[in-house]
C-alpha positions in Angstrom: 11.9 -4.6 -16.1 9.8 -7.8 -16.2 7.5 -9.1 -19.0 4.6 -9.7 -16.4 2.3 -10.8 -19.2 3.4 -12.6 -21.9 2.9 -15.4 -24.1 6.0 -16.8 -23.7 5.3 -17.0 -19.9 1.3 -16.9 -19.3 -0.4 -20.2 -21.7 -3.9 -19.6 -23.3 -3.4 -16.0 -24.8 -1.1 -14.7 -27.7 -1.1 -11.2 -26.9 -1.6 -9.1 -23.9 -2.6 -5.5 -24.4 -4.5 -2.6 -22.2 -2.8 -2.6 -18.8 -4.2 -1.2 -15.6 -2.9 -0.7 -12.3 -4.7 -0.5 -8.9 -3.2 0.0 -5.4 -5.1 -0.4 -2.3 -4.5 -1.3 1.5 -6.4 -3.8 3.4 -8.0 -3.0 6.7 -4.8 -4.1 8.5 -2.7 -2.1 6.6 -1.0 -4.3 4.2 -0.9 -3.3 0.2 -2.3 -5.0 -2.6 -1.3 -3.8 -6.1 -3.7 -5.5 -8.9 -2.5 -5.6 -12.6 -5.0 -6.2 -15.2 -5.1 -6.6 -18.9 -6.7 -7.7 -22.1 -5.8 -11.4 -22.9 -6.4 -11.6 -26.5 -5.8 -14.5 -29.3 -5.2 -12.2 -32.1 -3.6 -8.6 -32.1 -6.9 -6.8 -33.4 -9.4 -5.4 -30.7 -12.3 -7.4 -31.4 -12.2 -11.1 -31.4 -11.3 -13.4 -28.4 -10.8 -10.7 -25.4 -10.8 -11.6 -22.1 -9.8 -9.7 -18.8 -7.1 -11.2 -16.8 -5.1 -10.1 -13.7 -2.2 -10.4 -11.6 -2.2 -9.4 -7.8 1.1 -8.5 -5.5 1.0 -8.3 -2.0 4.6 -6.8 -1.6 4.0 -3.5 -3.9 5.2 -5.4 -7.3 8.2 -7.6 -5.8 6.6 -10.4 -6.7 3.4 -11.4 -8.2 0.8 -14.1 -8.6 -0.3 -16.2 -11.4 -2.4 -15.1 -14.1 -6.2 -15.5 -13.4 -9.2 -14.8 -15.5 -11.5 -12.1 -14.3 -14.3 -12.4 -16.9 -14.7 -14.1 -20.2 -17.8 -14.8 -22.6 -15.9 -16.6 -25.1 -16.3 -20.6 -25.4 -14.9 -22.8 -28.5 -18.0 -21.7 -30.8 -17.9 -18.1 -29.6 -15.8 -14.8 -29.7 -16.5 -12.6 -27.3 -14.9 -8.9 -26.6 -14.7 -7.9 -23.2 -11.9 -5.3 -22.7 -10.6 -2.0 -21.3 -10.3 -2.9 -17.7 -10.7 0.4 -15.4 -10.7 -0.3 -11.9 -11.3 1.9 -8.8 -10.8 1.2 -5.0 -13.5 2.3 -2.7 -12.0 2.3 0.7 -15.4 3.3 2.9 -16.6 -0.3 1.5 -13.6 -2.4 0.7 -14.6 -3.2 -3.0 -12.9 -3.1 -5.7 -15.1 -2.0 -8.6 -13.7 -2.9 -12.1 -15.5 -1.3 -15.2 -15.2 -2.9 -19.0 -16.5 -3.1 -22.1 -18.2 -5.8 -24.0 -18.0 -5.3 -27.8 -17.5 -1.4 -27.5 -21.4 -1.4 -27.3 -21.9 -1.7 -23.3 -20.4 -0.6 -20.3 -20.4 -3.1 -17.5 -19.2 -3.5 -13.7 -17.8 -5.9 -11.8 -17.0 -5.9 -8.1 -14.6 -7.8 -5.6 -15.2 -7.8 -1.8 -11.5 -9.5 -1.5 -9.2 -7.5 -3.1 -9.5 -9.3 -6.4 -9.6 -12.6 -5.7 -13.1 -13.5 -6.6 -15.2 -11.2 -8.5 -19.3 -10.8 -9.1 -20.7 -11.4 -12.4 -20.7 -8.0 -14.7 -23.5 -5.9 -14.7 -24.8 -2.9 -17.1 -24.5 0.3 -15.4 -27.7 1.5 -14.1 -29.2 4.7 -15.4 -26.8 4.9 -18.2 -26.8 3.4 -21.9 -25.2 4.0 -25.0 -27.0 6.4 -27.2 -28.4 4.2 -30.2 -26.8 6.8 -32.7 -23.3 6.1 -31.1 -21.1 3.5 -33.4 -18.6 3.2 -30.3 -18.0 3.2 -26.6 -15.4 2.8 -24.4 -14.4 2.9 -20.6 -10.9 4.4 -19.7 -8.3 3.0 -19.7 -6.7 2.8 -17.5 -8.3 4.0 -14.2 -11.5 5.5 -12.4 -11.6 7.6 -9.8 -13.3 8.1 -6.4 -13.4 11.8 -5.1 -13.2 12.6 -1.4 -16.9 13.2 -1.3 -17.4 9.4 -2.4 -18.3 10.3 -6.2 -17.4 7.7 -8.6 -15.7 9.9 -11.7 -15.5 7.3 -14.7 -13.9 8.5 -17.9 -15.2 7.1 -21.2 -15.0 8.0 -25.1 -17.3 7.8 -27.9 -17.9 7.9 -31.7 -20.4 8.5 -34.3 -20.5 7.7 -37.7 -17.5 4.9 -38.6 -16.9 2.6 -35.9 -13.1 3.5 -36.6 -11.2 6.0 -34.8 -10.1 8.3 -37.6 -12.9 7.1 -39.5 -15.7 8.6 -37.1 -17.0 11.9 -38.1 -17.1 12.9 -34.1 -15.2 11.5 -31.4 -15.7 12.7 -27.9 -14.6 12.1 -24.4 -16.9 12.5 -21.6 -17.4 11.3 -17.6 -20.3 9.5 -16.3 -20.2 9.6 -12.4 -22.2 8.2 -9.5 -23.2 9.6 -5.8 -24.6 6.5 -4.7 -21.1 4.1 -5.0 -22.2 3.0 -8.2 -25.8 2.1 -8.1 -27.0 4.5 -10.7 -25.0 6.8 -12.7 -25.4 10.3 -14.8 -23.6 11.5 -17.9 -21.4 14.9 -17.8 -20.8 17.1 -21.5 -19.5 15.6 -24.9 -15.9 16.8 -25.0 -15.2 17.1 -28.6 -11.7 16.0 -30.1 -11.0 13.9 -26.8 -10.6 10.1 -27.2 -8.9 7.7 -24.4 -9.1 9.7 -21.0 -7.8 9.7 -17.4 -8.8 11.9 -14.7 -7.2 13.3 -11.7 -7.9 15.2 -8.8 -6.1 18.4 -8.2 -5.2 20.0 -4.8 -7.6 22.8 -4.8 -10.5 20.2 -5.4 -10.7 20.5 -9.3 -10.4 17.6 -11.9 -8.0 17.4 -15.1 -9.2 15.3 -17.5 -6.3 14.4 -20.1 -7.2 13.0 -23.3 -5.4 11.3 -26.2 -7.0 13.4 -29.8 -7.1 12.7 -33.5 -4.4 15.5 -33.4 -1.3 13.4 -32.0 -1.3 15.5 -29.3 -2.8 15.7 -25.4 -5.7 17.7 -24.6 -7.1 18.4 -21.5 -10.1 19.6 -19.8 -11.2 21.1 -16.1 -14.1 20.7 -13.9 -14.8 22.5 -10.8 -18.2 20.8 -9.9 -17.0 17.0 -10.0 -17.4 16.1 -13.1 -20.6 17.6 -13.7 -19.4 20.3 -16.3 -16.2 20.6 -18.1 -14.2 23.4 -19.9 -13.8 23.0 -23.7 -10.8 21.0 -24.8 -7.8 22.4 -25.1 -4.1 21.4 -25.9 -1.8 20.8 -23.1 0.9 23.4 -23.1 3.5 22.9 -24.2 2.5 20.3 -26.4 2.3 16.9 -25.2 2.6 14.6 -28.0 0.8 11.4 -27.7 2.1 9.3 -30.5 -1.4 8.1 -31.9 -1.8 6.3 -28.4 -3.6 6.3 -25.1 -1.9 8.0 -22.1 -1.7 7.4 -17.9 -1.9 10.2 -15.7 -1.8 10.3 -12.1 -1.7 12.8 -9.1 1.2 12.7 -6.9 1.3 13.3 -3.3 3.2 16.5 -3.4 0.3 17.6 -5.5 2.0 17.5 -9.2 0.6 15.6 -11.9 2.5 13.0 -14.1 1.8 11.7 -17.8 3.1 8.8 -19.4 2.3 8.7 -23.3 4.1 7.5 -26.1 5.7 10.4 -28.5 6.4 9.4 -31.9 3.8 7.9 -34.5 4.1 4.2 -34.6 4.1 4.0 -30.7 7.8 4.2 -30.5 9.4 5.4 -27.2 7.8 6.6 -24.0 8.2 9.5 -22.3 6.9 11.4 -18.8 5.6 15.1 -18.4 4.9 16.4 -15.1 3.1 19.6 -14.2 3.6 21.5 -10.7 0.7 24.1 -11.5 -2.5 21.5 -12.0 -1.6 21.1 -15.8 -1.3 25.0 -16.8 2.2 24.0 -18.2 3.8 20.9 -18.7 7.9 20.0 -18.4 9.1 16.7 -20.2 11.2 15.1 -18.1 14.9 14.4 -19.1 15.3 10.6 -19.7 12.9 8.4 -21.5 11.0 5.6 -19.9 11.6 3.8 -22.8 14.0 5.2 -25.7 13.6 3.8 -29.6 11.9 0.6 -29.0 8.1 -0.2 -29.3 5.9 1.1 -26.5 2.0 1.9 -26.4 -0.4 1.8 -24.0 0.4 2.5 -20.2 -0.5 2.5 -16.6 0.8 4.4 -13.7 0.3 4.3 -10.0 2.1 5.8 -7.0 4.0 3.4 -4.7 4.8 4.9 -0.8 8.6 3.6 -1.4 10.9 1.7 -3.5 9.5 -2.1 -3.4 11.8 -4.5 -2.3 14.2 -6.4 -5.1 15.4 -9.9 -5.0 18.6 -10.3 -6.8 18.9 -10.5 -10.5 17.9 -14.0 -11.4 16.1 -15.0 -7.8 12.9 -16.5 -9.5 12.8 -14.1 -12.1 12.8 -16.8 -15.1 10.3 -19.4 -12.9 7.0 -20.6 -14.3 5.1 -19.5 -11.4 2.7 -17.3 -13.7 1.9 -19.6 -16.5 -1.7 -20.9 -16.9 -3.8 -19.9 -13.6 -7.4 -19.0 -14.6 -10.7 -18.4 -13.0 -14.2 -19.2 -14.8 -16.5 -17.3 -17.0 -18.6 -14.2 -15.0 -17.2 -15.1 -11.5 -13.7 -16.0 -12.5 -11.5 -16.4 -9.3 -7.9 -17.0 -8.5 -6.2 -18.7 -5.8 -5.2 -17.2 -2.2 -2.4 -14.4 -2.8 -0.1 -16.5 -0.5 -0.6 -19.8 -2.1 0.0 -18.7 -5.5 4.0 -19.1 -7.0 5.6 -15.6 -7.1 7.4 -14.2 -9.9 10.1 -11.9 -8.8 10.6 -8.7 -10.5 14.0 -8.0 -11.8 15.5 -4.7 -10.9 14.8 -1.9 -13.2 17.5 -1.0 -15.6 15.9 2.4 -16.5 17.6 5.3 -15.1 16.0 7.6 -13.2 13.7 10.3 -15.1 16.2 12.9 -14.4 19.0 13.4 -12.1 18.0 12.3 -8.8 17.7 14.8 -6.2 15.9 14.0 -3.1 13.1 13.6 -2.5 11.3 11.7 -5.3 8.3 9.5 -6.0 8.2 5.8 -6.7 5.8 5.1 -9.4 5.0 1.5 -10.9 4.6 1.4 -14.3 2.9 -1.4 -16.6 3.1 -0.6 -20.2 2.8 -2.3 -24.1 6.1 -3.2 -25.1 6.7 -4.8 -28.6 9.4 -7.7 -29.0 10.4 -8.9 -31.8 9.3 -12.6 -33.1 11.4 -15.5 -31.6 11.3 -17.4 -34.9 14.4 -16.8 -37.3 14.9 -18.2 -40.8 17.6 -20.3 -42.0 20.2 -17.3 -42.2 19.2 -16.4 -38.9 17.0 -13.5 -39.4 13.5 -12.9 -37.3 10.4 -13.5 -39.5 6.7 -13.2 -38.4 4.8 -10.2 -36.4 5.8 -8.7 -33.7 4.5 -9.8 -30.1 2.8 -7.3 -27.7 3.9 -8.2 -23.9 2.9 -5.9 -21.1 6.1 -4.6 -19.2 6.4 -3.8 -15.7 8.9 -1.2 -13.7 9.2 1.1 -11.0 10.4 4.9 -11.7 11.9 7.3 -9.5 10.3 10.6 -10.1 11.8 13.5 -9.1 9.7 16.1 -6.7 9.3 19.7 -7.2 9.6 21.9 -4.4 6.8 21.3 -2.1 3.8 22.9 -3.4 2.1 25.8 -1.2 -1.4 24.8 0.8 -4.1 24.1 -1.8 -6.1 27.4 -2.5 -9.9 26.6 -2.1 -12.4 27.2 -4.8 -13.6 30.5 -5.2 -17.4 31.6 -6.8 -17.3 34.4 -8.8 -20.3 37.0 -9.1 -21.8 34.6 -12.2 -21.9 31.8 -9.8 -19.5 29.7 -11.6 -17.0 27.8 -9.8 -13.4 28.7 -11.0 -9.9 27.5 -9.3 -7.5 29.6 -7.6 -3.9 29.4 -7.9 -3.4 28.7 -11.5 -2.0 31.7 -13.9 -4.5 34.4 -14.5 -4.5 33.5 -18.1 -5.7 29.5 -17.6 -8.3 31.0 -15.2 -9.9 33.1 -17.6 -10.1 30.3 -20.0 -11.8 28.1 -17.3 
């Protein structure tokens, strides 16, 4: 495991939170892996918060220096720019990055060069926060592009108090665009949901996985590309969310993987997998992180296990310290010129006994580390420090799934998925 974003290594910020990962392929077939985060001067959500980035040209074996994608803070003004939520559009070659300004406005930025430079942020056209909402956020950790070209952007909002447990109503929702982000429309509010991520299932339906105040994951289905959704229902068997965000991705074999903290206080990180489109979930045997602080997370499937240098080969260098871009269009240097930071081999075991085949998954998550300061008797003093830790996992794949069933239209004209248990289809 590697502390990819940390105050000890990356000058300029005291804390790093809210991870996001995005993998893309350049026109010549070479990969880019982008790791986004919030760089904070304080532990709290509001204050000086910037969006920062590191890039990898070798699927996470080495990483560039830190760059600042966007900041609106200066010496006399602290601005909160948070919740990095990226999307890759291979039809245009653009990376889109969605973000929040003060949890009051949603913005987007674009990069035509795989994250080296960025456009100035712009409000989402055709959508704005209703005035009665006291909170709005996007993601995290990722948006979704459908095969049709539609963009699906998971979001959440509050009514009443602008704090999660004090709000009179909390809800998830998606906004979607059919013109590459030029205009946006909103789907229904999904009461009880919060931070969320959507995955495309093999039959064309969408599965939205949501944090909730019930401290268990909720989920909802859409069979029309995000325009309408089923009523939120608990994942079954119950999947605890530890009062925390989670990350959900669809793997190449058609199964779905969720990573989330599992105990109140955000201690330990576990993975759950579903081979039937979220109808049921199995907790994978070994925890990703066991017994120590683990919070927000981001998952991305990698094609193969990246080549990792021997332990210590460059891993303690200072190549990631201090790089930054400027203001609205912050940009970093070229990938090949940035001093790389090598990833230590992961000490984590496979999530369960290692059958073949398996999927290689990159994971970036919040880790709580003890303070470095000690008193006269050697006891650690001061607050714990939040860093973003990167590792790779080998996730066992199930038996090959049957061909994806099509969507059927019932006599009432409502699209419902096939290939799921009848009880689940009835509820949809």
